[in-house]
Structure formats: C-alpha cells, structure tokens
C-alpha positions as CSV (number, residue, x, y, z in Angstrom):
1,X,41.1,-6.5,109.6
2,X,39.7,-9.8,108.4
3,X,39.9,-11.6,111.8
4,X,37.2,-11.8,114.4
5,X,38.1,-12.6,118.0
6,X,35.3,-13.4,120.5
7,X,37.0,-11.6,123.4
8,X,35.2,-10.4,126.6
9,X,33.5,-7.1,126.7
10,X,33.0,-5.8,130.3
11,X,29.5,-4.5,129.7
12,X,28.3,-8.0,128.7
13,X,29.2,-9.4,132.1
14,X,26.4,-9.7,134.7
15,X,28.9,-8.9,137.5
16,X,29.9,-5.7,135.9
17,X,28.7,-2.6,137.9
18,X,25.5,-1.2,136.4
19,X,26.5,2.4,137.0
20,X,29.8,1.9,135.0
21,X,28.0,0.1,132.2
22,X,25.4,2.9,131.9
23,X,28.2,5.6,132.0
24,X,29.9,3.8,129.1
25,X,26.7,3.5,127.1
26,X,25.8,7.1,127.7
27,X,29.2,8.2,126.3
28,X,28.6,6.0,123.2
29,X,25.2,7.5,122.7
30,X,26.6,11.0,122.9
31,X,29.4,10.4,120.5
32,X,27.3,8.5,117.9
33,X,24.7,11.3,118.0
34,X,27.2,14.1,117.7
35,X,29.2,12.5,114.9
36,X,26.1,11.4,113.0
37,X,27.7,8.0,112.6
38,X,24.7,6.3,111.1
39,X,23.9,8.9,108.5
40,X,25.2,6.7,105.7
41,X,22.7,4.0,106.7
42,X,19.7,6.2,106.3
43,X,18.9,5.0,102.7
44,X,19.0,1.4,103.8
45,X,16.6,2.1,106.7
46,X,14.3,4.0,104.3
47,X,14.4,1.0,101.9
48,X,13.4,-1.4,104.7
49,X,10.5,0.9,105.8
50,X,9.2,1.4,102.2
51,X,9.6,-2.3,101.2
52,X,7.4,-3.3,104.2
53,X,5.1,-0.3,104.1
54,X,5.8,0.5,107.7
55,X,6.6,3.7,109.7
56,X,7.6,2.0,112.9
57,X,11.0,0.7,114.0
58,X,11.6,-1.7,117.0
59,X,15.2,-1.2,118.0
60,X,16.7,-4.3,119.7
61,X,19.7,-4.2,122.0
62,X,19.3,-0.4,122.3
63,X,21.8,0.1,125.1
64,X,21.5,3.8,125.8
65,X,19.8,4.5,122.5
66,X,23.0,5.7,120.8
67,X,22.2,7.9,117.7
68,X,18.7,6.7,117.4
69,X,17.1,10.1,118.0
70,X,19.0,11.6,115.0
71,X,18.2,8.6,112.9
72,X,14.5,8.9,113.7
73,X,14.4,12.6,112.9
74,X,16.4,12.2,109.6
75,X,14.2,9.3,108.5
76,X,11.0,11.2,109.2
77,X,12.3,14.1,107.0
78,X,13.3,11.7,104.2
79,X,10.0,9.9,104.2
80,X,7.8,13.0,104.9
81,X,6.0,11.5,107.9
82,X,6.8,10.7,111.5
83,X,8.7,7.4,112.0
84,X,8.2,6.0,115.4
85,X,10.9,4.1,117.3
86,X,10.4,1.7,120.2
87,X,13.6,1.1,122.2
88,X,14.2,-2.4,123.8
89,X,17.0,-4.2,125.5
90,X,17.7,-7.2,127.7
91,X,19.0,-4.7,130.3
92,X,16.8,-1.6,129.6
93,X,18.5,1.8,130.3
94,X,15.3,3.4,131.6
95,X,16.9,6.7,132.5
96,X,18.3,7.2,129.0
97,X,15.0,6.0,127.4
98,X,12.9,8.4,129.4
99,X,15.2,11.2,128.5
100,X,15.0,10.3,124.7
101,X,11.2,9.9,125.0
102,X,10.9,13.4,126.5
103,X,13.3,15.1,124.0
104,X,11.7,13.5,121.0
105,X,8.2,14.6,122.0
106,X,7.1,10.9,122.2
107,X,8.3,9.9,118.8
108,X,10.7,7.5,120.7
109,X,9.1,5.3,123.2
110,X,10.4,2.1,125.0
111,X,9.4,-1.2,126.5
112,X,10.6,-1.2,130.2
113,X,10.6,-5.0,130.4
114,X,13.7,-7.1,129.2
115,X,13.4,-8.1,125.6
116,X,15.5,-11.0,124.2
117,X,16.5,-10.3,120.6
118,X,16.5,-14.1,119.9
119,X,12.9,-14.5,120.9
120,X,11.0,-11.2,120.3
121,X,7.3,-11.5,121.3
122,X,5.0,-11.6,118.3
123,X,3.1,-8.7,119.8
124,X,6.1,-6.4,119.1
125,X,6.0,-5.3,115.5
126,X,7.9,-2.9,113.3
127,X,11.1,-3.1,111.3
128,X,13.8,-4.5,113.6
129,X,17.1,-2.7,114.0
130,X,20.3,-3.4,115.9
131,X,22.8,-0.5,116.1
132,X,26.4,-1.1,117.4
133,X,25.4,-4.3,119.2
134,X,25.4,-7.2,116.9
135,X,29.1,-7.9,117.5
136,X,28.3,-8.7,121.1
137,X,26.8,-12.0,120.0
138,X,28.8,-15.2,119.1
139,X,27.8,-16.8,115.8
140,X,25.1,-19.2,117.2
141,X,23.3,-16.3,119.0
142,X,23.7,-13.9,116.1
143,X,22.2,-16.5,113.8
144,X,19.3,-17.0,116.3
145,X,18.5,-13.3,116.1
146,X,18.4,-13.4,112.3
147,X,16.4,-16.6,112.3
148,X,13.8,-15.2,114.7
149,X,13.3,-12.2,112.4
150,X,12.9,-14.5,109.4
151,X,10.5,-16.8,111.3
152,X,8.3,-13.8,112.1
153,X,8.6,-12.4,108.6
154,X,10.0,-9.2,110.1
155,X,12.4,-6.9,108.2
156,X,15.7,-6.4,110.1
157,X,18.7,-4.1,109.7
158,X,22.0,-4.7,111.5
159,X,24.4,-1.7,111.6
160,X,27.9,-1.3,113.0
161,X,29.4,2.2,113.0
162,X,32.9,1.1,112.0
163,X,34.9,-0.2,109.1
164,X,36.8,-2.7,111.3
165,X,40.3,-1.3,110.7
166,X,43.5,-1.1,112.7
167,X,43.4,2.7,112.1
168,X,40.2,2.9,114.2
169,X,42.0,1.0,117.1
170,X,44.8,3.6,116.9
171,X,42.4,6.5,116.9
172,X,40.6,5.0,119.9
173,X,43.7,4.8,122.1
174,X,45.3,8.1,121.0
175,X,42.4,10.4,121.0
176,X,39.5,9.0,122.9
177,X,41.1,9.5,126.4
178,X,41.1,13.3,125.7
179,X,37.6,13.2,124.1
180,X,36.1,11.4,127.2
181,X,37.6,14.0,129.6
182,X,36.3,16.9,127.5
183,X,32.8,15.8,126.6
184,X,31.7,14.0,129.8
185,X,30.2,17.2,131.5
186,X,28.0,17.8,128.5
187,X,26.4,14.3,128.4
188,X,22.7,14.3,129.3
189,X,20.9,13.3,131.4
190,X,23.4,14.7,133.9
191,X,24.6,12.2,136.5
192,X,27.1,12.9,139.4
193,X,28.1,9.2,139.2
194,X,29.3,9.7,135.7
195,X,31.6,12.5,136.8
196,X,32.9,10.5,139.8
197,X,33.7,7.4,137.8
198,X,35.4,9.5,135.0
199,X,37.5,12.0,136.9
200,X,38.0,10.6,140.4
201,X,38.0,6.8,139.8
202,X,38.3,6.6,136.0
203,X,36.5,3.3,135.6
204,X,34.3,4.6,132.8
205,X,37.2,5.7,130.5
206,X,39.1,2.5,131.1
207,X,35.9,0.5,130.3
208,X,35.3,2.5,127.1
209,X,38.9,1.9,125.9
210,X,38.8,-1.8,126.6
211,X,35.3,-2.5,125.3
212,X,35.9,-0.2,122.3
213,X,39.0,-2.2,121.3
214,X,37.3,-5.6,121.9
215,X,34.2,-4.4,119.9
216,X,36.4,-3.6,116.8
217,X,37.9,-7.1,117.1
218,X,34.5,-8.7,117.4
219,X,32.7,-6.9,114.6
220,X,31.6,-9.2,111.8
221,X,32.8,-8.2,108.3
222,X,30.3,-8.0,105.4
223,X,31.8,-11.3,104.2
224,X,31.2,-13.0,107.6
225,X,27.6,-11.7,107.7
226,X,27.0,-12.9,104.2
227,X,28.1,-16.4,105.1
228,X,25.9,-16.3,108.2
229,X,22.8,-15.5,106.2
230,X,23.5,-18.7,104.1
231,X,22.8,-20.7,107.3
232,X,19.5,-19.1,108.0
233,X,16.3,-21.0,107.0
234,X,14.6,-18.1,105.3
235,X,12.6,-19.0,102.2
236,X,11.2,-16.0,100.3
237,X,13.5,-13.6,102.3
238,X,16.2,-11.4,100.9
239,X,19.5,-10.7,102.6
240,X,22.1,-8.1,101.7
241,X,25.4,-7.1,103.3
242,X,28.0,-4.5,102.7
243,X,29.7,-1.4,103.8
244,X,28.7,2.3,103.3
245,X,30.3,5.6,104.2
246,X,33.4,7.3,102.8
247,X,35.5,8.6,105.7
248,X,36.6,7.8,109.2
249,X,33.8,8.0,111.7
250,X,31.2,7.6,108.9
251,X,31.8,4.0,108.0
252,X,28.9,1.6,108.5
253,X,29.0,-2.2,108.1
254,X,25.4,-3.4,107.5
255,X,23.2,-6.4,107.0
256,X,19.6,-6.0,105.9
257,X,16.9,-8.6,105.4
258,X,13.2,-8.4,104.4
259,X,10.5,-10.8,103.3
260,X,9.6,-11.0,99.7
261,X,5.9,-10.4,99.2
C-alpha cells in the first residue's frame, strides 16, 4: 500500500467524547502489550539510548501508553539497568498513566500537563519516542515534530506497529469485532463505561474499526519518511528509516534520528 490518505480519525477531533476516545486507546494499549507488537523495534531503541548515553525515554503522544510497559521492561533487561520512561500527551490519559506508574513500580512516570510534540519544553529531556501516533499528523506537523527534535539535539524514534498492507485492513474488519468483544472485560484499569459503550451502545468497537482503517491509510511508508527527513534542517544529525519484523502483528515501520557527536 504505497498511498497515504489524510482522512479523519475520530479520536483526533476535539468534539469526540473523551470517554469513547479513552476506551479506544485502552483497547489499543491492551492489544499492543499482549501481542508484543514493538518487540522488533527493541534493538533500534537500544541503539538510540547507547548512542546518546541515556537511560531515559520521553514518550510523546502517549495515548494510553500502548505497549510502553513491555518495551521498558525489555529494554531494561537488554541494557542491564533500569530504563525510565516519562509519558506525555497533548490530551493526557491520566487514569491509564497512574495505572502504568503503579504497575511498573515507578519506572514509568508521566507529565500531567499537555505537551505539544512540535514544541517540547527544553526542560524535558531523554530520548524521544512516538509509538502508533505519528500517522495522526499531516506532513507539515510531522516535519515540525522532527525539526523540534533536531533543534534540541534530541534523539528521536518514531514507530508504527504495522506494515501498511491491505491484508491488515482485512484482518481488522474480519477478526477485530470478535477480539474486542472477548477481551474488553480483561482490560485494566476496569471501567464500567468501557463495558457500556462496548456491549450496550457499541461506540467503542465502531470507533476502533473506523480509526484503525484510517490509521493504516494514514501511516507513512519508510520511503515517505525518508523524503520527509530530507526537508529537515538538521546538520550533524543522522536519520534512518525502514521496516523490521517478519510476520503479521510483528511488523514495525520506523524512523530514528540522533545527533552526531
């Protein structure tokens, strides 16, 4: 799928009900964590940490923190010391962040105030990451996020858990309705609103199917990301794009960038 369509995702809209948005993001976090979707990206994250001699990640556009707990644990094991992660978002999901902070024993923390990925305060340090969110941004905003990282000499890793294929669209529509119905009671933290808007008024499943389809159509291919980096003013800064992973559910499109010392 070499086309990118800037269609409308419901969760991006200010008018979209917050309770439905959070239900959708909680499902995404649950599935990414259970599938270990970002396991193929671990060597790339380790490279960014080691190249910059850091043990701290600032996650931008965190949503509900999908998969980040497993990433933090696996990175800490690979490196041999605790990697700390700070979650941030323009619309912070504080309930999910507090839950992750508690279950991680404090290895994951968060900033409760809104953080704009195009203008990250200089006081916020660490290797920047964006998981499953970069496709939300049209090219001018996406480039502004990369430019802000380059301006601050901050390493950044952008990761999308998909290979951008029509097969993934088919799997989404054929299997995810069943998956949503089965797994929803097991998503934590528990919320009655999530059950109500899944089984009584199924706005969360409908939102997941719509936004999931639009997300696949909006994801940037490695070639698109490579062209984008050519438009970033970033002297003494290395960019690399590509795709890792060998099977469905384990594909990751990535872009990494880091300053050259």
